[in-house]
N, C-alpha and C positions, 0 to 999 in steps of 0.2 A: 503494500500501500503506498501510497505518495507520502503520507506523513512520518513515516519511518525513515532514519538516515540510513546510508547504505553501510552492509555488515558484510566485511570481508573474512573469511573464514579459513585459516589455514589447516593443513593435514592435521596439525596436534588437536585441534578442536579443544583446547583446553578453557579459555574462558572470555568472552566477548562481550564487554559491560560497559552500560553509560550509567553514570550518576546523574540523578534527577535535579537538575542545578539549573541556573537560567540559560546555560547553553544548551539545555536539552529542546526548550520550546523552540517554533520557528521562528526565524528572524528575518526580518524585511531584505536583508542584503542576502538572502538565500544562500545563507552559509551552513552546509551539514556537516556532520560529525562523523566521520571515519575511524572504523575501530578495525587493529590489526593485531592478530595474536603471534608474537615470534618467540620461540624457547620458553614457553610456558609464563612470557612476561604479557602485562595489558598495556597495550600501548594506544595514545587515541591523537585524532589528529584531525584538525579544521581542515575542510575541503571547500574552498568557495568557488562557486560556481555563476559567475553573472548571466551568464546566456540561458539558464533553466527557465522555462516559461513561467510554471507555476509549482511551488513544491507543496501545494495544499490539497491534493486531490484527493484526499482522506475524506473531505466532505462531500456531498452531493453537488454543492453550489462551487467546490474549487475554492471556497474563501478558507480563511485561517481557522482552525478549529479552536473553540474558546475553553478558556482553561476551567477546571471544575474548582468552585470555590471549598477549601477545606474548613473542617468543624474545628472547635478548641481542642488542645491536645489535653487538657486536665480532664482525669476522670476520680471520679468520687466513689471510694470504697469502703463505707461504712465513714469511719472517721478519718477515714486516710484521704489524702491529695496525691494521686498518681499522674504522673506526665507520661504522655504516650508520643515517643518521638516520629519523626517520618517513618512511613512504614516501606520495607524494603521487600524486595519480590526477585527471584530468582527464575527466570523460564528456561527451562530444558526441551528443547525440540531439535530433534534430528536434521532438519531442512527448515527455511524459511519458507514459510505458506501464510493465508491468510489469517488463520488462527493465531499465531506467533505473532503477528503483525497488529492485528486485533489487541491482544492484550498488551503489546508493546506501546501502542498510539494511546491506548485507555492508561497505562501509567506515567505516560508523559503528560496527557492532560489533567491528571488528577494530581502531580508533583510527587510522584513516588520514585524513590529509589529503583532501578532497574538492571538488572544484569541477565545476561542469555549464555548458556553454553549448548554446545553441539553435540556432546558425550558424556557418560556418566563419569569417567573419569575427573574433566574438567567441570563437569557439575557438582561432585564431592570435594574437590580441590577449593572451588571458590565458595562452597558454602561454608567448609571448614576456617576461611579468613574472614568471612563476612556475616555470619548468622543471620541469615534473612529471616526474615516474619513470616514470610510464605513462599512456598515453593511449588509451581504449577509445572508438572512433566506430563508430557506428551503420552497417553497410553493409547492412541488409537492405531498403532500398529507395533508389533513386536521386529518387526526387518530390521530396524537399526540398533536397536537397546532394548531391554527388558525394562519395562518401568516399575514393575513391583519389585525386582532386585533391587534399584537405585533407591527406592524407597524404603527398605528393609535397611541398607546402607546406611541412607540419612538417619534413620530410626537407632542406629546401632550407637551414634554417634551421641557422646552427654549433653551437647547443646541442640539438639533436635528437642528435648525435652518440651520445650515452648513454641514450636514450629509448627506452622499448618499447613499441610501437604495438601495437595488438590490434582485428582486425577483427569485427564481432559480425555474423555472417551467419545465414541462415535453416536453421531445419533442415533434412532431406530424408527421403524415405522410403527402405525397406530393400531395396525391390523395384528401385530406381534405382540405376545407378553413382554414387559420390560425385564430385562435381564437382573441378576439380585447382582448387587456390591459387596456382599458380605466377602468376597473374595479380597476388595482393596482394602475393606477395614482392618481386614486381617493381615493385609500388607504394611498395615500403619499410614494409609490416608484418610484424611479427616472427613473429606468430602471431594463430591466428583462434579464436574462441568460436564454437559453435554455440549458437543462441540456446535459451536456458533459464533463465526467469526464477526458479525456486529460489534463495531466498537461500543456503541451505546450498552450492548450485552455483557460487554467486557467490563465496562465502566461500572455497570450495577454489580457485577459480580465482586471487583473489587473493594467497592465500598462496602457490601455485606460484608465479608471478610473482616475490614477494618473494624467495624462498628459490633461485630459477632465475635467470631472465634479469636481475633488477634487480642481484643478488649478483653474476652475472656481468658487468654494465657496472661496478661499483663495483669489481671487479677490474682491469678494462682500463684505467679511469681512472688506476690505479695503476702501471699497466704504462707509459702514458705520461708519467707523472711520473718512472718510470725512466728510459726512453729518452732525455727532457730531461737527465738527470744525467748518462748515460753519454756523452751528443755535447757535453757540456763539460767532461770531465775530458781531462787532457793525454795519458793512455796510449791506446794503440790497442787496440780489444777488437774481438773477432770470433766470433760464435756460427754455427756451424753445427748439422746436425740429425746423425742417428746414422750417416748414409750421407755424411758430411763434406761436404755441401752450403752454401753459405755465405748463413743466412738474414738476418745483421744485421752491419754493421761502421758504426762509429761516425766522425764525423769527425777525430778523433785516429789511426784507422787511414788514413782517405784523406790525413791529410796526411803520414803516414809512409811510406805506399807510393808516393801518387801517382795511385791508382786510386779511382775514384769508387764509391758504391755501388751506381749503376747498373751499374756494369761489371762486379763481380763477384759482385752476391747472383745466386743460383741456380745459379752455377759451382761445380765440386768444388775445394775448398782446395788438394786434393793435385796438382791440375793446374795451380795458379797457378805461374809462373816461380820455380825455386829458386836459391838461391845455392849454388855448389860450396865455398864456404867452411866449410859445415856437413858435419860427419861422414856418411859415407856411410848407416851404422846409425841416424842419429839420430831418423829417422821412426819406422821400426822400435821403438826405446826410448821415441819417447812412445805410441804407439798399445799397447805391450804393460804401461805403465803405466796406461793410460786403461782399458783391457777389464778391470782389474784393481779399478776403481772408486777409483782414487788420481790424483792429479793430477800433472805432471810441472811442474819448475823449473829453468831454466839459460838459458844464453847463447844466441842463437838469431840466425842473420843472416839480413835481409830484403833480397830485391832488389826495389829499386823498378822503378817503370814506365821510368823516364830509362835503367836500368840500373847504376843506382849500388848498390853494396851496404854494408848500415848495420849494424852489430852492436848488441845490444839485450838487456834482461833479459826474459826471457818465462816464462808460467805459463800453464799450458792444465791446466782442470778440467772434470771430468765432471758432466753432468745427470742425477740418476737420476729416471727417471720411475715410475708405478706398478709393483707388485713389484720394485723395485728395479732396473729394467731401462734400462740408459744410453740416453736420448732424444735429448742435443746435447751439443756440446761449446763450452766457454767459452775463449777465448784472450786474454789482457791483454799486451800490450807495451809496455813503459817507452819512450816517444819521448825520443831523443838530441836533447833540446833544448840549443840553447846559454843561456848568462846574459842577453843582451839580450832573445832570444824568451820567455823563461821571465818577466823581470821586465815585459813587456807584461801579461801574463796575472795578474798578481798585482793584487789590489783594493787599492785606496788605505789600508784599515784594515790590512793587510799588512805594508806597507813598516816597521811596528817593529818587526817580529819580526826584522828582519834584524839589528838589534841584540842578538837573545835567542838566537845561536845558529844564525841562517840558516833558510831554508824550503824545504820538500823536499828536504831532502840536501844543498842547497846550504852551501857552509863561510861562515863569519861574516865580513862584510864590516867594514871600517873604520867606525867608531861616526860619524865625520863626514859619511859617503855616508848611513848609516841615517837620521840626524838630518835631512839635507837632505830625503831623500823623505819623511819623516813630517811635515814643516812645510809642503812643498808644498802651495799653494791653486790648484786649478785653476779655470779659468774656464770655462761652459759648453760654449762653442765648442771646449775645448782637449779636453774629453770626447769630442764629436761627432767631433773629427778621430782621436782615436785609437780610437774605436770603427769607424769606416770602414778604418783601417790594419789593424788585426786581421781585420774581415771580408774584405779583399782576399786573405788568406792562402789561403783557401780557395775563390778565384772563378775563372774561366778567362779568358783574358788579355786579352779584347774588356771584360768587365767592368773587371777591373783599372784598364784604359786609362781606360774612364769614369769612374771614381773617382777616377782621379788628377786629371783634370779638373775633378771637382766637389772635390776638396782644393783645387786652385789657386785655385778660385771663393772658397772658405770663408777662405783665408788673405790675402785683401786686406779691406782697411781699409773700403770703402764697397760694401760687401752688397747694399744696398737701392737704390742709386744706378742707373739704367737705363742699359742701353748701347744706342746705335743705330749698327747698321751703317752701312758707308760707301753701301750701295745707297739707304739711306733719305736720307741728307742728299742724294742725287744727284736722286732721286726726287722727295722732298718736304722741299724747303729750307725753306719755312712751319713745318711741326712739327717738323724738326729744329732750326730758330732758335729757336722759340717755347720748346721743351722746356729746350733750352740756355740759354736765357736765363734762366727761371724756376728750374729745379733745380741749375745749375751757377756755381758760383763762381772756375774756375781761369781766370780773365780774367788779361790782361797789365797789372801793374800800372806806373805811371810811377815811376820811381825818384827823379828831381830834383824833389825836393818844394819847392824854393825858386821854383820858375815855375810850380807847379801852383796852379790856381786852386780855392780850398775853398768851396763856396757854404755859405753860414750857413744853419745850421736853427734859425728863431725859437723859442725857448721861452716867448715872452709873461710875461715874470717880473711885468710891470706892466699887463698888457692889460686896457683898458677892457672890460669883461662888459656886453652889452646888458640894458636890462630883462626882464625874464623872469617868468612865475608863481611864487611861492613856495608853492603847495601845487595837488593837483590841481584844487579846487576853483574856482580862478582862471582856468582854461583859457578862453582865449575860444570863443563858441558854434560858431563856424565851424569851429574845429580840433577842436572836439570831435566835430563832425558827422562830419569824416573819421575820426578815432580810432575810432569806433563800429565799423568794420568792422577792427579790429586784431586781432582772434582767427582772422581767415581768412588764408589763404593769399595770395589774391589783393589783399590790401592794398597800395593804391598809396602808394609812399613818397615818388614822386615829386611827387604832388601835394600832400603833407603839405610836401614841401619848398619847394612854392610857397606855401603857407599861411601860412608861419611865417618866410618872408624867408629861407630857408637856412639855418634854426635848426631841425630836427626833432628832433634828440635830446633834448633836454631834456624837449620834451613828452610824445614816446613813450614816452622812460625814465619819468617821472612815471607814465603809464598803465600799464606792464607792469611796474614795481617794485613800483607799489602792490597789484597782481592776483596777486605770488608774496610778499607781504608782506615784502619788503625791510627796511623802516625798523623791523617789529617783530623780524625775526631780529637785526639789527646794533643796535637799542636805541638807535635815533637819530631825531631829528625831521625831519619832512618839509622842512622848511628846510633843514638840514645834506644831505640828500639836495640839493634843488634846488642851491644853492650848488655843490655838487661838478659835478652834470652840466652846469652853465653851465661851469664852469672847464674841463672836460673838452673840452667841444664849441669853447669858443672856442681850444683848443690843436690842433684840427684846422684846415687849411688851407683855407677857404672857396674861395681861388682855383685847387684842384688840380681838374681834370675830372672825378676818379675817387675818389680817396683823399681825402675829405672828410668831414665830419659826417653826410652823406646816406648814406654808405656804411656808416658804422659803426651810423648808427639802423637801415639795411637787415639788417644782420647781427644785431643786437638784436633784432630782428624776428622773424627765422628761427630764432635760438637760443631765442626764447620759444615760437615754435613746434612747435620739436621736443621742449622741453621738457613740453610738454602730451601728448605722444603715452603711449598707456597702457603700454607697456613701458619706457620712459624714467622715468614716473612711479614705477613698482614697484620699481626699480633705484637711483635716487636720492633722497636725504634732501635737506632742505631746504638745508643749508648746500651741496652740490653746485649746486643749482639759483642759489644766489645768488652762487656763485663764477662760473659760467657766463656770468650774465648782466652781472657787473662787467668779466669778460674780454671778452663782445662790445663792451662799452661802449669800452673803451679798447686794444684790440688793434691800430688802427694812428693811434693817436696821434701828433701833429706829422710825419705821412706827408711827405717832400719831393716827392713825386711823382715819384721816382726808384726804379732796384731795387736791389738789395745789390751786384749784379754793378758796377753804374755808382758808386757810392761807393766800392768797392775800386779799380777801376780809377783813380779820381780823386782817391786817397790822402784820402779824407773823412775828419775828425777823429771821428767816431762808428767808422768801419771801422778806426783805429787804436785807439780807445779799446776796441772788443769783439773785436781779432783777426781781423777777418776773418770771424767765425762769426756766423750769424746776427746780423748788424750792425741791422739797424731792427728786428725783433723785440723782440732785448736794449732797444733803445734805447725801443720803446714801453712795455715793461712798466717800465722803472727810472722814466721821466719819469713815469708815472701814479702810481707810489707816491711820488715825489718831491714832485709837487703836492699829492697827500693830504696830506701830514703837512707841508705847509707853514703851514698856519692850521689852528686847531681848528674854526672854523665851516666848514669843509670836509673834515674829517678823518673819512670815513664809520665808520672801524677804531676811532673812540677809545675806545668803550666794550665792545670785546672783550679777554677776559680773553687771557693772553700765549699761551699754548697755543691756543687759538680762531685769535687772528691768525697765528700762524705757519702753521698749517694752511689758512687761508683764503689767506693770500699763496702757499704753495705752488701750490695750486690753479690760481690766477689766472694766475700766471707759467707752468706749465706749459701751460697752454692756449693762451696769447698764443705761446709758443715753436712751438706745434704748427701754428701758422697759417704758418711758412715752407716754403715750397713745395719747396726743399732735400730735407725729409724726409717729404716728399709719400708716395713709395711704400713707405718703411718704417713709417709708421704705418696706411697701408691694409694692408698685409700682416701687421702684428701684429694688426689687428681681425678681417679672414678669416680667421685662423687660429686665435685665441683665442677670440672671441666670435661668429664665424657658424662654426662649426668644420664644419658640413656645408655642402660646395659645394652652389652654383646647379645643378640640375638642370633638365633638360626634361621638359614632361611624359611622354613616352614613356618614359625614364629611370624616372621617377617610378612610373610604371604597371608596369614590367618589374620593378622591386623592391619592389611592392606586398606582395607573398606572401613575401619573403625577409628583407627589413631594416626596421627601424623606428631613424628617426633621430629621438633626443630632444632638442630645444632645451635649451641649459645651461638650468638651473633659476634663481628670482630670488634663491637664497642663494648660488648659483656665481657668479650676475652681480654682485652686490652684493659682492664682495673689493675689497679696495683697489684693486689691479691691475687688474680689468676695468674699475672703474669709472673708473677714470684712462683708459684706452684707449679707451672708450665717449665721455667728455666730449673726449678732441682728435679722435676724430671728429666728435662734433655740431658743434665749431667751424669745422672747416674744411669742412663740409658747408656751413654756415652763411655762410662768409665766401665761397666760391665758388659761391653759389645762383643767380646770375644765368641761366645756361641752363635752369632747372628754374622761373623765375619766368613768368607769363603773357608771352605774346609781344610787347607793345608794352612793356614794362618790359625784357625779354629784350634788345630792340634798342639801347633808349636806353643800358641799362648797356653793350652791345656798345662804342658808339660813344664812350662817355665812356673807357673803357681803351683803347680803340684811339688816340685824341687825347694820353693820356697817354704812350703809348710813342711816337709820331709827334714829341712835343716832345723825348722822350730823345734819340732818333735825331739831330733836328734839332741838338741843344746837343754830342753825341758828333761830328758831323760837322764842327760849325762849330770846335771846340777841338782838334780832332784827337786823340779819344780812341778807345782801341779800342769798335767798335759791337757792342752785346751781341745785339741782335737786328735784320740788316739789313733783314728782310723789311719791317720796319715803317718803311716809306719811305712818307710820307704821297703820294707822287706815283705810288707803283706798289705799294701792299699792297691785298691783298684782304680785307676785313673778314669776308664770308662764310666764307672760307677759311680766315682764323684762328679763327673760331669751331666750326668742323666739326673743324679739328686739335684745340683744345682739349678738346672735347668727346671725342673718341676716345681722347684722351691720358689726359686727368685726370679726366673729368667721370662719364662713362658707367660704369668699372667701380665708383668710390665711391659713386655713389649707387644702383646696384643691389647693392651690399652694404648702406648704409646703410638702404634700404629692404627687405631682408631682415630687417633687425634692427628697426626701428622702424614699419614698414608705412605709406608715404607714396606710394598708387598715385596721388594727384593729382598730386604732383610730377614722375612719371615719365611721366605722360601728355603735360605741360607740356614735359619733355626731349625726348620723340619727335615731337612735333609743331614746336618750334624747330628742332631738328637738321635736319628733313625743309624747312622754311622756309628755312633756311641753305644747305642742300645745293642747293635749286631757285635760290637767288640765285648759288652758286658755278657751277652747269651753265650761268646765263645769261651769266655774265661770260664764262665758257670760250668759249662759241659766239660771243659778240660779238668777240673776241680775236681768232678763225678769222677770221671775216668781216674783220674790219680787215686782217688780215695776207692774206687772198686779196687784197684791195683795195690792198694796198699791193704785192704782189707782180704786179699786173694794171699796174699805174701805171708800175712797174721797167719792164715788158716793153714797154710802150708807148712809154716812153721812149727803149727800147734800139733797137726797129723805126725810129723817127722819126730817130734818129742815124744808124744804117744807112742810111737812105734820102739823108739828106743827103751822108754819105760818099760813095753810088754816084754821087750828080750832080757829086760835086766833083770823082770821078774822071774821069767822062765829058767834063766842061769840060777 
């Protein structure tokens, strides 16, 4: 029809919409609005064509169609005043025809907001975005889509509770019986509209919907708000019909009587157990007042489910329906709560009112108590515990017991520390020891400090720094050839270690820092950066099998790789990137190739300095800043403003401390619950929920808050620090051998010096390296990298992780088979020896 703007539909068919505003009305300039859909986005453009003779062919006379005046938006609902916003409509028609044009033009004349979609997917997407008041679905044909299936999909969403769904059906001849609409009602439709493209008929239909079903839904929303309010008052509220059948009771009623709403709703209120303490004629007195249309108020005794009788103040009032006829009764009983129960329900902001005459009828308390309550600062965990305590009041015994166990857990100090049952310790000692050694510091300390050997950790105050390039351009050609592959995940850090004579950190650092513009950001020369990289690298122990400058360079490479991920780049600013790169370089500087637990057991000076808390991580961060500030020639922070430096220092320290494995599960849990709010789901679950819910990831603005950026940076450096299991298999195996050798050396020293053995399974004579790797992946790596992959999209790494795990698992199974064969062989040898001895004994007996 001519009154409708042209609609361009692409093959996506997502959403083609028009918001009903001034631009929707026909204009004298003959400006038509054109809608395009591209890649799921709604795009509207104004198309002006002065050559159009008359765009108003929708009316018989060819003149502009007049706007329909709208009514007042205020709705009276008892004493409530409700506001009705401009009605919004979603039209779902597979193709443009006279009927869709009729509804479109009708919505335009009345001034409603209107959207149109050509397929179910686009309709559902648009509906979930805008939550329309009315959805009109073409039910005349099943050729293009199933209207009833779409209706059920919309009804499955929470937003559809107050939406009116209309089915457009074909007209029927008068000589045939009108078909049943029961199947439409069962599908979720509220009403049907028999095909009639006349604009006037469409206008009447939409106006009827606005003043009928839509307004009723608005009132139902208000009812939900009222019921929510009733459920949160302390008084007991009971609503019955004129036959005294209970229709509703609130939570206050359940607390007062002990009966649940399921037990009493539908029952005759007069048949519930009564208390003998009420006067015999009390019920007749109440009924007499109610029949006169008056309320009754006085003391009433309620008999609880347990048999106990409680006196309370009660007020019963009639509800008058049409014609002044009584249709319902409302009973309100004041709950006899004691002071302690009442205080639990008072909000924090109400405490100060205690000093001003009391709350809800309670007498004025001493001002000192009120002052204490008003000054209390509650921690979030305290609020959580209080909420659970309040929830227990209305819960069944089994739920109360479960919540008690929850409270016991919440009151512990180590919320994120993993607990391993004795069964796991017995069945899988490797995993138990590995986890215990990495995340626990609850070790036995030697108390006699005078005989304790404390190994010195060198700080290299005057170490000779080998000659290195002073600029990126001075890197030798053979090393430049190795660095060409630096941007890829398969970059071979071991090859760079060999090519640089175990000094890969300076060369890789110059390359990566240059790519991220670190010198420009810090406003320093390349020479200053080179001096700093040399000083940090020489402070790593080259004799360490694992924790050396090659490991630092490996973590730096992984950090740079993660920073290049699109989603990470969208969230971080350059300051975040620079801080992450610096933290990667220094995160293990001066590592002694021993764990925190070893240093604590040994009474090491660092453990004493840092009070057994994140000993090495604190040392790495502190020493790195000490070395940096020692000389202006290596001070990479010298040109930063005071506030810039403080912010940079805070970010670096926070990231280095995040590498402590003791806090692993805490950082992972916070990242998953705050950044990856939607849990990972299977394809089956995704398919099942595709028509009922749409989970939207956090926007860039939400991710870019200071708190969320901090969580992401912690997870980034944690993944970079333990990325060996997601490297290509040759590097994965090499790093596994190196870390095992370092743990073997620690166990050897612990046994030699009779210190508590932190990880007994890492005995070089009996340890299974494949088993240690599969255990490490199972407990620490798999879940963490799944979460990181969900955020940053790293399928290549997950593929390596799968292949590496299979490699180690096959090795582990082979070792088990060999051990079983050796065991069988040993058993046979023992049996043969026993048989031979028996023969000798028999011969001796005969002799």
